[in-house]
C-alpha positions as CSV (number, residue, x, y, z in Angstrom):
1,X,-16.1,-19.5,14.2
2,X,-15.3,-21.6,11.4
3,X,-11.8,-22.0,9.6
4,X,-13.3,-20.9,6.2
5,X,-14.4,-18.2,7.8
6,X,-11.1,-17.7,9.5
7,X,-9.4,-17.8,6.1
8,X,-11.7,-15.6,4.0
9,X,-11.5,-12.7,6.6
10,X,-7.5,-13.1,6.1
11,X,-7.8,-13.3,3.0
12,X,-10.2,-9.9,2.9
13,X,-7.4,-8.1,5.5
14,X,-4.8,-9.4,3.5
15,X,-6.5,-8.0,0.2
16,X,-7.5,-4.4,1.8
17,X,-4.1,-4.5,3.2
18,X,-2.3,-5.4,-0.5
19,X,-5.2,-2.2,-2.1
20,X,-4.2,0.9,0.5
21,X,0.0,-0.2,0.3
22,X,-0.2,-0.8,-3.4
23,X,-0.3,2.8,-5.2
24,X,2.6,4.2,-2.7
25,X,5.0,0.9,-3.9
26,X,3.7,1.1,-7.0
27,X,5.1,4.9,-6.7
28,X,8.5,4.1,-5.3
29,X,9.2,1.2,-7.9
30,X,8.3,2.9,-10.9
31,X,10.6,5.7,-9.4
32,X,13.7,3.3,-8.1
33,X,13.4,1.8,-11.8
34,X,14.0,5.0,-13.4
35,X,17.4,6.7,-10.7
36,X,18.8,2.9,-11.2
37,X,18.6,3.4,-15.2
38,X,19.7,6.8,-15.1
39,X,22.6,5.4,-12.2
40,X,23.6,3.2,-14.8
41,X,23.3,5.2,-18.0
42,X,25.4,8.2,-16.9
43,X,27.8,6.4,-14.0
44,X,26.7,8.0,-11.4
45,X,26.1,6.1,-8.0
46,X,25.7,8.8,-5.0
47,X,23.6,7.3,-2.3
48,X,20.9,10.2,-1.4
49,X,20.4,10.1,-5.3
50,X,17.9,6.7,-4.8
51,X,16.4,8.0,-1.3
52,X,15.0,10.8,-2.0
53,X,13.6,10.3,-5.3
54,X,11.5,8.0,-3.9
55,X,10.4,9.1,-0.2
56,X,9.7,12.2,-2.5
57,X,7.1,9.9,-4.9
58,X,5.9,8.0,-1.7
59,X,4.6,11.2,-0.5
60,X,3.2,12.6,-3.6
61,X,1.5,9.0,-3.9
62,X,0.6,9.6,-0.2
63,X,-1.0,12.4,-1.0
64,X,-2.6,12.1,-4.2
65,X,-4.6,8.8,-2.7
66,X,-5.0,9.5,0.5
67,X,-8.3,10.2,0.2
68,X,-9.3,6.7,-1.3
69,X,-7.5,4.5,1.5
70,X,-9.1,6.4,3.6
71,X,-12.7,5.0,2.3
72,X,-11.1,1.7,1.6
73,X,-10.1,1.8,5.8
74,X,-13.1,3.3,5.9
75,X,-15.2,0.7,5.0
76,X,-13.5,-2.3,6.1
77,X,-13.5,-1.3,9.4
78,X,-17.5,-0.5,9.0
79,X,-17.6,-3.8,7.7
80,X,-15.7,-5.2,10.6
81,X,-17.6,-3.3,13.3
82,X,-21.3,-3.8,11.8
83,X,-20.4,-7.6,12.1
84,X,-19.0,-8.2,14.9
85,X,-22.2,-9.8,16.5
86,X,-21.9,-12.2,13.3
87,X,-18.3,-13.1,14.9
88,X,-19.2,-13.8,18.2
89,X,-22.3,-16.1,17.5
């Protein structure tokens, strides 16, 4: 294993992680910004008002994007297992 291989493999791992986590983080970010603007405009600063919509948005994003996320993770895992003989040379 060369340092270039390890760096490339690490880059691919980080990329897959960002792809899988991205939709949920993006939904949470958008809902958090909307709730923050709503709180600033109405001056309602209820703590549960920030958490519950974000949790619901992340759950909805998980339900919507779960098949795609599983395909991304399965293809990465399949490539990883298929290339094991190349890794141990």
